[in-house]
C-alpha positions, 0 to 999 in steps of 0.5 A: 698579984691576983690572976685575972679571970678567964674571958667569958664565952657565954652566949656565943655559939662557937666554943672557946677553942674556935674563937681563940683560934680565929683571933690568934690567926687574925692577929698573929699572921698577915691574914685578912678577915676573909683569909681567916674565914677561909682557913676555918672553912677548910676545917669544916667551921663555917663563920663569916669574916664579920664574925671573925672581926667581932671576935677580934673586937670583943676578945683581942684587947683582953687577951693582949692585956693578959699577955702584957701581965704575963711577960717577964720584966722588960730590959733596961735598954729602950729603942724608940722609932717612928714611922709614917702611916697614911689613914684616910688620906691623912698622914699620921705617925706611929711611934713604937718602943722596944727593949733590946730583946725585941719585945714591943713595950708600946705603940702610939699612933699620933698626928704629930712628930714633935716634942709634945708627941715624943713626951706623950710616948715617954710618959706613957712608957713610964706609966706602963713600965713603972721605971725609967731605962738605963739607955734610950736609943733613937734616930737623930730626930731632935724631938726625942732629945728635947722630950727626954731632957724634960721627962727622963733627964738622968737617962743615957741617950744614944742617937744614931741611926745604925744603933736603932735598926731593931726599932726600924725593923720592927715596923715591917710587920705593921707594913705587911698588915697595912697592905693586907688590910688595904690600909687602916680605916681610922686612927682608932682602928689602927691603934686598937689593932696594932696594940693587940697585934704587938702583945700577941707577937710578944708572946710568940717572939721566940727568936728562932734563929738564936735557939737550938731546935729543941729549945725553940720547940720547948719555948713554942710549947710554952707560948701555946700553953700560956695562950691556952691559959689566958684565953680560958681553953686550958680550964676547959680541957 
């Protein structure tokens, strides 16, 4: 597979290290644009929160796409769940899929919570992953079973709320970001932000509680090295 070209920072006043650091802060932690602005200012870097927003729009999705290509193949047990998200006074549904290690496979914001919406989620997952799972775990929403029978008839389907805690808990970072951002402004903005946020979180999903300190630090160093490579920082050192 051809290695994607690093992003171009040509025409930007600030170097790649600052831009990638600002994007990492914004998508990795529950920080507002103004918080990132202030953190940079504490290090003698004067930018506006609007500049940080523009950096996120310009580079965030590209970084996320490269992370998706770098991550190891996902496991064969998929957890799916959906949660209500209110945007501009209208209720939407955020559908999320993870594997058994907690890696987010995809997120999809939709206006419906029915069979057709579930089918869209499954089709998108299959197209992106290129294979079916061995097991699909969901809550007892009937739409999952109806969609699975048409899209993935041979896949084992387990419907039990207690088995799907991993997917349900994965919504917590979204809720924290939603509060920090004082709700998402539009479905397009929410989809774009959450897709990028999920992939950057995947890269730094190190499962600290399951690793000895030395292994955790080594895994963290590898994640930072991967970030430096995909953002083009490593090539400039």
